[in-house]
C-alpha angles and dihedrals in degrees: 000000000000090000091056090047091052090054091053093047099044098031101041106016094241128150107239134193122195112201127190114223118242110285093016134101109001093339115113120251122236124222087258091055091051093050093049094046091049090050091050092052091046092053091045092051091048093049091243124144113278095198100088091050095044093047092050095045095044090051088054091048091050091054088057098037105044095069090045093050093049091047088051090053090051091051094046093051090054089063110099093224090057107028129176099273102076127090120264128216134187127211120186132145126190106347087009087063092050089055096034101055095058090040093053092043089055099041123067093186090073107088104174134023144184117211138160152135102058140113119258096225102107098007105058094078092053091043088059087065094056116096102160122105112281138183116206128198121210130177109216095209097040108157093204106036114045121224089247091053093048092046091047091057092047091048092051094067112102091209115131088206111050130139129200118213108197122186132177114245143073129294097277094040099081102150118249090232088072085076088061090050092051092047090052089046092055093043088054097046103033097040101245126145112281103244124229109244094200 
């Protein structure tokens, strides 16, 4: 995440915050986190589908994270070097999508977003509330999220300007050049300098 943030700072001149989700990075895990993570590893070891566990756990994380993320935005916009007048973007893939869709649906200050690689189950209804420009990443050969599921989530967005970036490959094989695409997307929609990719 910090590499993507660096690209947005150095390439576009944006202020960027990278936030760990609850129970991730250096943040302590709750007993609930430990149970869900153990269940995920158990399902993975047994060759069972991970989707139902990930969807359930990510929905729980979003309930905790959305208020934190929006409070962080409030605090950042109080800083004189940032202020409240500039455009705001959101970039989150996988779990970042699970947290980002409800965040963006609840927050009118966010004016462009990059999402992708998540199931539609609990997110499609919130996605229908999102009308800002979005870019959405989908792995065509994703072993966890079917094409139909990924396309259903993309289709749920009410945005008049939405683009779908589809790449061959499995879930963890999202090409690095998608970072370049997202940086250009934000430069276009948030008014930053368009970075040279050379």
